[in-house]
C-alpha positions in Angstrom: 15.1 3.4 0.7 12.3 1.4 2.4 10.9 -1.9 1.1 7.1 -2.4 0.9 5.6 -5.9 0.2 2.0 -6.6 -0.7 0.9 -10.1 0.2 -2.0 -11.9 -1.5 -4.2 -13.6 1.1 -7.7 -15.2 1.4 -10.1 -12.6 2.9 -13.9 -12.4 3.4 -14.7 -15.3 1.1 -12.4 -14.1 -1.7 -8.9 -12.8 -2.1 -7.2 -9.5 -1.1 -3.8 -7.9 -0.9 -2.5 -7.0 2.4 0.0 -4.3 3.4 0.9 -4.4 7.1 -2.4 -4.9 8.9 -4.5 -3.4 6.2 -6.5 -5.3 3.6 -7.6 -4.2 0.2 -11.2 -4.7 -1.0 -12.0 -8.4 -1.6 -11.6 -9.8 -5.1 -13.3 -12.9 -6.6 -10.0 -14.6 -7.5 -6.4 -14.8 -6.6 -5.4 -13.5 -10.1 -7.6 -10.4 -9.8 -6.2 -9.6 -6.3 -2.7 -10.1 -7.6 -3.3 -7.8 -10.6 -4.7 -5.1 -8.2 -1.7 -5.5 -6.0 0.7 -5.1 -8.9 -1.1 -1.9 -10.0 -0.9 -0.5 -6.4 2.7 -1.5 -6.2 3.5 0.4 -9.5 1.6 3.4 -8.4 3.4 3.6 -5.1 6.8 3.7 -6.9 5.7 6.5 -9.1 7.2 9.9 -8.2 4.9 12.7 -7.3 5.1 16.3 -6.0 6.6 17.0 -2.6 3.8 17.9 -0.2 2.9 18.3 3.4 0.6 15.5 4.8 -1.3 15.4 8.1 -2.4 12.3 10.0 -3.3 11.1 13.4 -0.7 8.9 15.1 -1.6 5.9 17.3 -2.1 8.1 20.3 -4.5 10.4 18.5 -2.1 13.3 18.1 -2.0 15.1 14.7 1.3 15.0 12.9 2.4 17.1 10.0 5.2 15.8 7.8 6.9 16.8 4.6 6.5 14.0 2.1 9.2 14.0 -0.5 7.5 13.0 -3.8 10.7 11.5 -5.1 11.6 9.4 -2.1 9.6 6.3 -3.2 9.9 2.8 -1.7 11.0 -0.4 -3.4 7.9 -2.5 -3.8 7.1 -6.2 -4.4 4.1 -8.6 -4.5 4.1 -12.0 -2.9 1.6 -14.8 -3.2 
């Protein structure tokens, strides 16, 4: 099982949570950003239905994958 960590960081004059290189929207306080990250973390662990997803990879090629709705990552929030 994979591990996903949301990090609380200063961003655009406020606070955001960051996952990899992606930022959430900006929140007015650290506490509200942390609360949003905890919500996102819980939602990511929730099982869903198995489905096929499509996305463009870094080279612009379209990829189709089977996403197992029960194969959810371990999540945590830091900061």
